[in-house]
C-alpha positions as CSV (number, residue, x, y, z in Angstrom):
1,M,-13.9,-33.4,-2.4
2,L,-13.4,-29.7,-3.4
3,D,-9.8,-28.7,-4.1
4,L,-8.6,-25.9,-2.0
5,P,-6.3,-24.2,-4.6
6,R,-9.2,-24.1,-7.0
7,L,-11.4,-22.5,-4.4
8,R,-8.7,-20.0,-3.7
9,A,-8.6,-19.1,-7.4
10,L,-12.4,-18.6,-7.4
11,H,-12.3,-16.5,-4.2
12,A,-9.6,-14.3,-5.7
13,V,-11.7,-13.7,-8.8
14,S,-14.7,-12.8,-6.7
15,V,-12.6,-10.3,-4.7
16,H,-10.6,-8.7,-7.5
17,G,-13.3,-8.8,-10.2
18,S,-11.3,-10.3,-13.0
19,V,-9.2,-13.3,-13.9
20,A,-6.2,-11.1,-14.7
21,A,-6.4,-9.2,-11.4
22,A,-6.8,-12.5,-9.5
23,A,-3.8,-13.9,-11.2
24,A,-1.7,-10.9,-10.3
25,A,-2.7,-11.2,-6.6
26,L,-2.0,-14.9,-6.5
27,G,1.2,-14.7,-8.4
28,Y,-0.1,-16.9,-11.2
29,T,-0.7,-16.4,-14.9
30,P,-4.3,-15.7,-16.0
31,S,-4.2,-18.9,-17.9
32,A,-3.4,-20.9,-14.7
33,V,-6.3,-19.2,-12.8
34,S,-8.7,-20.0,-15.7
35,Q,-7.5,-23.6,-15.7
36,Q,-8.1,-23.9,-11.9
37,I,-11.6,-22.5,-12.2
38,G,-12.3,-24.7,-15.3
39,K,-11.4,-27.8,-13.2
40,L,-13.6,-26.5,-10.4
41,E,-16.5,-26.2,-12.8
42,R,-16.0,-29.8,-13.9
43,E,-15.5,-30.9,-10.3
44,T,-18.8,-29.3,-9.2
45,R,-20.6,-29.7,-12.5
46,T,-21.6,-26.1,-12.3
47,T,-21.0,-23.0,-14.5
48,L,-19.1,-20.5,-12.3
49,L,-18.0,-17.8,-14.7
50,E,-20.0,-16.1,-17.5
51,R,-18.6,-13.9,-20.3
52,R,-19.6,-10.2,-19.9
53,G,-18.1,-8.2,-22.8
54,R,-14.3,-8.6,-22.5
55,G,-14.5,-9.7,-18.9
56,V,-16.3,-12.4,-16.8
57,A,-18.9,-12.3,-14.1
58,L,-19.5,-14.8,-11.3
59,T,-22.8,-16.8,-11.5
60,E,-25.0,-16.9,-8.5
61,E,-23.7,-20.4,-7.7
62,A,-20.2,-19.1,-7.9
63,R,-20.9,-16.3,-5.4
64,H,-22.2,-18.8,-2.9
65,L,-19.2,-21.0,-3.5
66,A,-16.8,-18.1,-3.2
67,E,-18.3,-17.2,0.2
68,T,-17.8,-20.8,1.4
69,A,-14.2,-20.6,0.0
70,R,-13.6,-17.5,2.1
71,E,-14.7,-19.4,5.3
72,L,-12.6,-22.4,4.5
73,L,-9.5,-20.2,3.7
74,A,-10.0,-18.5,7.1
75,I,-10.0,-21.9,8.8
76,V,-6.8,-23.0,7.0
77,E,-5.2,-19.7,8.0
78,R,-6.0,-20.3,11.7
79,A,-4.6,-23.8,11.4
80,E,-1.4,-22.6,9.7
81,T,-1.0,-19.9,12.3
82,T,-1.3,-22.4,15.2
83,L,1.3,-24.7,13.6
84,E,3.7,-21.9,12.9
85,E,3.3,-20.5,16.4
86,R,4.1,-23.9,17.9
87,R,7.3,-24.1,15.8
88,G,8.2,-20.6,16.9
89,L,9.8,-19.7,13.6
90,P,8.5,-17.7,10.7
91,G,7.6,-19.9,7.8
92,G,5.2,-20.6,4.9
93,R,3.9,-18.1,2.4
94,L,3.1,-14.6,3.5
95,T,1.4,-12.3,1.0
96,V,2.0,-8.6,1.4
97,A,0.3,-5.6,-0.3
98,A,1.8,-2.2,-0.4
99,F,1.2,1.2,-2.1
100,A,3.7,2.2,-4.8
101,S,6.2,4.3,-2.9
102,A,6.3,1.8,0.0
103,A,6.8,-1.0,-2.5
104,R,9.7,0.9,-4.0
105,G,11.3,2.7,-1.1
106,L,10.7,0.3,1.9
107,L,9.9,-3.2,0.9
108,P,12.9,-4.3,-1.2
109,G,15.3,-4.0,1.8
110,V,12.8,-5.6,4.2
111,L,12.1,-8.6,1.9
112,A,15.8,-9.1,1.2
113,D,16.5,-9.1,5.0
114,L,13.6,-11.5,5.7
115,A,14.9,-13.9,3.0
116,V,18.3,-14.0,4.6
117,R,17.1,-14.3,8.2
118,H,14.2,-16.7,7.6
119,P,14.7,-18.9,4.5
120,A,11.6,-20.9,5.3
121,L,9.5,-17.8,4.9
122,D,8.2,-17.1,1.4
123,V,7.1,-13.5,1.2
124,R,5.2,-12.4,-1.9
125,L,4.7,-8.7,-2.6
126,T,1.9,-7.1,-4.7
127,E,1.7,-3.3,-5.3
128,V,-1.8,-2.1,-4.8
129,D,-3.8,1.2,-4.6
130,P,-3.6,2.4,-1.0
131,H,-7.4,2.7,-0.9
132,L,-7.7,-1.0,-1.4
133,S,-5.2,-2.4,1.1
134,V,-7.3,-2.4,4.2
135,D,-10.2,-4.2,2.5
136,L,-7.8,-6.8,1.0
137,V,-6.6,-7.7,4.5
138,A,-10.1,-7.7,5.9
139,R,-11.4,-10.0,3.2
140,G,-8.5,-12.4,3.6
141,V,-7.0,-11.8,0.1
142,T,-3.6,-10.7,1.5
143,D,-2.0,-11.5,4.9
144,L,-0.4,-8.2,5.6
145,A,-0.6,-4.7,4.1
146,V,1.5,-1.5,4.3
147,A,-0.9,1.4,4.2
148,H,-0.8,5.1,5.0
149,D,-3.1,7.9,6.2
150,W,-3.1,11.7,6.5
151,D,-4.8,14.0,8.9
152,I,-7.6,14.5,6.4
153,A,-8.1,10.8,5.7
154,P,-7.6,8.6,8.9
155,L,-6.9,5.0,8.3
156,P,-10.1,2.9,8.6
157,A,-9.9,0.2,11.2
158,P,-12.6,-2.5,10.4
159,E,-13.4,-5.1,12.9
160,G,-11.1,-8.1,12.8
161,V,-8.1,-6.1,11.5
162,E,-5.2,-5.0,13.7
163,H,-2.6,-2.4,12.8
164,A,0.7,-1.0,14.1
165,L,2.5,2.2,13.3
166,I,5.7,1.8,11.2
167,G,6.7,5.5,11.1
168,D,6.0,9.0,10.0
169,D,6.8,9.9,6.3
170,R,7.6,13.6,6.2
171,C,6.9,15.6,3.1
172,D,8.9,18.4,1.5
173,L,8.0,21.3,-0.7
174,V,9.8,20.7,-3.9
175,V,10.4,23.7,-6.2
176,P,12.5,24.4,-9.3
177,A,16.1,25.6,-8.9
178,G,16.1,29.3,-8.9
179,H,12.5,29.6,-7.5
180,P,12.2,32.4,-4.9
181,F,11.4,29.9,-2.2
182,T,14.9,28.4,-2.4
183,A,16.3,31.5,-0.7
184,R,14.1,30.8,2.4
185,R,15.0,28.8,5.5
186,L,11.4,27.6,5.5
187,V,8.0,28.3,3.8
188,R,4.8,28.7,5.6
189,R,1.4,27.6,4.2
190,A,0.2,31.2,4.1
191,D,3.0,31.8,1.5
192,L,1.7,29.3,-1.0
193,G,-0.8,31.4,-2.9
194,G,-0.4,32.2,-6.6
195,Q,1.7,29.1,-7.4
196,R,1.3,26.6,-10.1
197,W,1.2,23.1,-8.7
198,V,2.0,19.6,-9.8
199,C,0.2,16.8,-7.9
200,Q,-1.7,13.5,-8.2
201,P,-5.2,13.4,-9.8
202,P,-8.4,14.1,-7.8
203,G,-9.4,11.3,-5.5
204,R,-5.8,10.7,-4.4
205,V,-5.1,11.6,-0.8
206,C,-2.2,13.8,-1.8
207,H,-4.4,15.8,-4.2
208,D,-7.2,16.2,-1.7
209,W,-4.7,17.2,1.0
210,L,-3.3,20.0,-1.2
211,V,-6.7,21.3,-2.2
212,R,-8.0,21.3,1.3
213,T,-4.9,22.8,2.8
214,L,-4.6,25.7,0.4
215,R,-8.3,26.5,0.6
216,T,-8.0,26.6,4.4
217,A,-5.2,29.1,4.0
218,G,-7.4,31.2,1.7
219,F,-6.1,30.2,-1.7
220,E,-7.7,28.3,-4.6
221,P,-4.9,26.0,-6.0
222,E,-4.0,26.2,-9.6
223,V,-3.1,22.6,-10.5
224,A,-1.2,22.8,-13.8
225,H,-0.1,19.2,-14.1
226,M,-1.2,15.8,-12.6
227,A,0.7,12.6,-12.5
228,E,0.3,9.3,-10.5
229,E,4.0,8.7,-9.7
230,N,6.1,10.9,-7.4
231,H,9.1,10.5,-9.8
232,T,7.0,12.0,-12.6
233,I,5.9,14.8,-10.3
234,V,9.4,15.6,-9.4
235,A,10.6,15.5,-13.0
236,L,7.9,18.1,-13.9
237,V,9.0,20.3,-11.0
238,A,12.7,20.0,-12.1
239,A,11.6,21.1,-15.6
240,G,10.2,24.4,-14.0
241,L,6.6,23.5,-14.6
242,G,5.3,24.0,-11.0
243,I,5.9,23.2,-7.4
244,A,4.8,20.1,-5.4
245,V,4.5,18.6,-1.9
246,V,6.3,15.2,-2.1
247,P,6.6,12.5,0.5
248,R,10.2,11.4,1.1
249,L,9.5,7.7,1.0
250,G,10.3,6.2,-2.4
251,T,11.3,9.5,-4.0
252,G,15.0,9.3,-3.2
253,R,17.5,12.0,-4.1
254,L,16.1,14.9,-6.2
255,P,17.3,15.3,-9.8
256,P,19.2,18.5,-10.9
257,G,16.8,21.3,-11.2
258,A,14.6,20.4,-8.2
259,V,15.2,21.7,-4.7
260,A,13.5,20.6,-1.4
261,V,12.4,23.4,0.9
262,P,11.1,22.8,4.4
263,L,7.4,23.6,4.7
264,E,5.9,24.7,8.1
265,P,4.0,23.0,9.5
266,V,5.5,19.9,8.0
267,P,3.0,17.7,6.2
268,V,3.2,14.1,7.5
269,R,1.6,10.8,6.4
270,R,1.8,7.9,8.8
271,L,2.6,4.3,7.6
272,Y,1.0,1.3,9.2
273,A,1.2,-2.5,8.9
274,L,-2.2,-4.2,9.0
275,W,-3.1,-7.9,9.4
276,R,-6.1,-9.9,10.5
277,T,-6.7,-10.4,14.2
278,G,-6.7,-14.2,13.8
279,A,-3.1,-14.1,12.6
280,S,-1.7,-11.8,15.3
281,R,0.3,-14.6,16.9
282,R,1.8,-15.8,13.6
283,P,5.6,-15.5,13.8
284,A,5.7,-14.5,10.1
285,I,3.5,-11.5,10.9
286,T,5.2,-10.4,14.0
287,E,8.7,-10.8,12.4
288,T,7.7,-8.9,9.2
289,V,6.2,-6.0,11.3
290,R,9.4,-5.9,13.4
291,T,11.5,-5.8,10.3
292,L,9.5,-3.0,8.7
293,R,10.0,-0.9,11.8
294,E,13.7,-1.8,11.9
295,H,14.3,-0.6,8.3
296,W,12.1,2.5,8.6
297,P,14.8,5.0,10.0
298,A,17.1,4.2,7.1
299,V,14.6,5.1,4.4
300,S,12.5,7.9,6.1
301,G,14.8,10.9,5.4
302,L,16.2,10.4,1.9
303,L,15.4,13.8,0.6
304,P,17.4,17.0,1.4
305,G,15.9,19.2,4.1
306,D,15.2,18.5,7.7
307,A,16.4,15.1,8.9
308,A,13.5,12.9,9.6
309,G,13.3,11.7,13.2
310,V,13.4,8.1,14.2
311,P,9.7,7.1,14.6
312,G,8.3,5.8,17.8
313,T,6.3,2.6,18.0
314,R,2.7,2.0,18.8
315,G,0.5,-0.9,19.4
316,A,-2.6,-1.8,17.6
317,D,-4.8,0.9,19.2
318,R,-5.2,4.1,17.4
319,E,-4.2,7.4,19.1
């Protein structure tokens, strides 16, 4: 009989593309994942992984087995959901994926709260690229994801995935201390021409939003510096090297040398919780989504400037 944990390891490698990435998603060491797959190879008397340069590739047989593993894991998930629903209490393991600033600014308090309220619930967090989170939920790799969208990049809603609004993450224009904008009550987008910018690299939503917004206002943005993390972006601004549009979540208080100025209209990204439709009744899902919403008002306005409003709530249907 095929061993389910070994099938889970193979499925994770098929989804993530490497043993190391699969191990990170499962919370194991790469050695442990390799051992699981080695045992599965002996169990099935089939070669499942082939060396390709410094990495590995799934054989044709492995791809078929990984698809079967996906179906079996979905059946197990439905069974676990039914049992948990009958008990009426959140329990078991819940895997959560979140983009960097949510993992830093929102999830620590949420996970700590859940651990106190529901000791039978074992929540495991993985930080992921926001572009990947929806697909990870759809493919059954993670149980729940925290993702975001902007007006230029609506959140995809594939069949079989439900989502609910957590709240609106307002953004501030962050400029060096002494910049002319610091004397203004607010700055309009039409005033942003001729500035040096610090932002994320091309392909990131924040970068694409900045370029599209400034071009719509009639300016070609001069991007002087690029960085992945908002903390690095803010540090570059504080050093006087440019200005930036920074979401409040996960950024915290600004360092000396950086000042937040309200931008009109206010840029907003919306945060969502996503899960598979088949797990909608699972108490672990409903309680985690409720806790995410409960914690949101406390973390949504941590930068100086306009106070962020308490977000409303919304069901799974998109507006």
